[in-house]
Every structure is written in C-alpha cells, then in structure tokens.
C-alpha positions as CSV (number, residue, x, y, z in Angstrom):
1,M,0.0,0.0,0.0
2,K,1.3,3.4,-0.9
3,L,1.2,5.8,2.0
4,E,2.5,8.9,0.3
5,G,0.0,11.7,0.8
6,K,-2.4,9.5,2.9
7,K,-3.8,11.0,6.1
8,V,-3.6,8.5,9.0
9,G,-5.1,9.1,12.4
10,F,-2.9,7.4,15.0
11,A,-4.6,7.1,18.3
12,M,-3.0,6.0,21.6
13,T,-5.0,5.1,24.6
14,G,-4.2,3.7,28.1
15,S,-2.1,0.7,27.0
16,F,1.0,2.4,28.4
17,C,3.2,-0.7,28.2
18,T,3.0,-0.5,24.4
19,F,4.0,3.1,23.9
20,K,7.7,2.5,23.5
21,S,7.1,-0.2,20.8
22,T,4.3,1.8,19.2
23,I,6.1,5.1,18.6
24,P,8.6,3.6,16.1
25,K,5.5,2.6,14.0
26,I,4.5,6.3,13.9
27,R,8.0,7.1,12.7
28,L,7.8,4.4,10.0
29,L,4.4,5.8,8.7
30,V,5.9,9.3,8.5
31,E,9.0,8.0,6.8
32,K,6.8,6.3,4.2
33,G,5.1,9.6,3.5
34,A,1.9,9.4,5.5
35,D,0.5,12.5,7.0
36,V,0.1,11.2,10.6
37,V,-2.4,13.0,12.8
38,P,-1.5,12.0,16.5
39,I,-4.4,11.5,18.9
40,M,-4.1,10.5,22.5
41,S,-6.8,9.8,25.1
42,F,-7.0,12.0,28.2
43,N,-5.2,9.4,30.3
44,A,-2.5,8.6,27.7
45,Y,-1.8,12.3,27.4
46,S,-1.9,13.1,31.1
47,L,-0.6,10.2,33.2
48,D,3.0,9.4,34.1
49,T,3.4,5.7,34.7
50,K,6.1,3.1,35.4
51,F,6.5,2.9,31.6
52,G,7.4,6.6,31.2
53,K,6.5,10.2,31.6
54,A,3.5,11.5,29.6
55,Q,5.4,14.6,28.5
56,D,8.3,12.6,27.2
57,F,5.9,10.6,25.0
58,I,4.2,13.8,23.9
59,D,7.4,15.5,22.9
60,E,8.6,12.5,21.0
61,I,5.4,12.0,19.0
62,E,5.1,15.7,18.3
63,N,8.7,15.8,17.1
64,I,8.1,12.9,14.8
65,T,4.8,14.1,13.3
66,K,5.5,17.8,13.5
67,K,1.9,18.2,14.8
68,K,0.4,18.9,18.1
69,I,-1.4,15.9,19.6
70,I,-5.2,16.0,19.6
71,H,-6.1,15.2,23.2
72,T,-9.4,16.9,24.0
73,I,-12.9,16.3,22.7
74,T,-13.0,19.9,21.5
75,D,-9.9,19.4,19.4
76,A,-11.2,16.1,18.1
77,E,-14.7,17.3,17.0
78,P,-13.5,18.7,13.7
79,I,-12.0,15.4,12.6
80,R,-13.8,14.1,9.5
81,T,-13.4,10.9,7.6
C-alpha cells in the first residue's frame, strides 16, 4: 500500500506498556510519506506511569509528526473521515 499523501489518524489510549514499541510505528508511517495525525486519550496524554512520563511521549510524538497531539474532545470534534 502506498502511504505517500495519505492521512492517517494514529490514536493511543491507556495501553501504556505498548508506547515504546508503538512510537517507532508512527515514525515508520511518517518515513513512508503518511500525514500522521496524532491522537491521545486523556489518560494517555496526562498520566505518568512506570512505563514513562507522559510529557516525554508527547514530545517524541510531536517531534516525529511535526503536529500537536489531539487530546481533547473539543480538538477532536472537527476530525472528519
């Protein structure tokens, strides 16, 4: 599948133990030319856990995608398919 120019919504929820293995998948999508829109649930965006600090994950994802993470209902409302 060609990803060049495709918009991909990538949502992360509370499965914190998967974050470190999931973030490289975001990078791969971007490298393949996808326009990745990062989305995180309230808990994923807000909670520090034994798997890492929320802000560290936020910084890394925003650095990869060059976009602010959608993390509120208000921000998510304009999303269309």
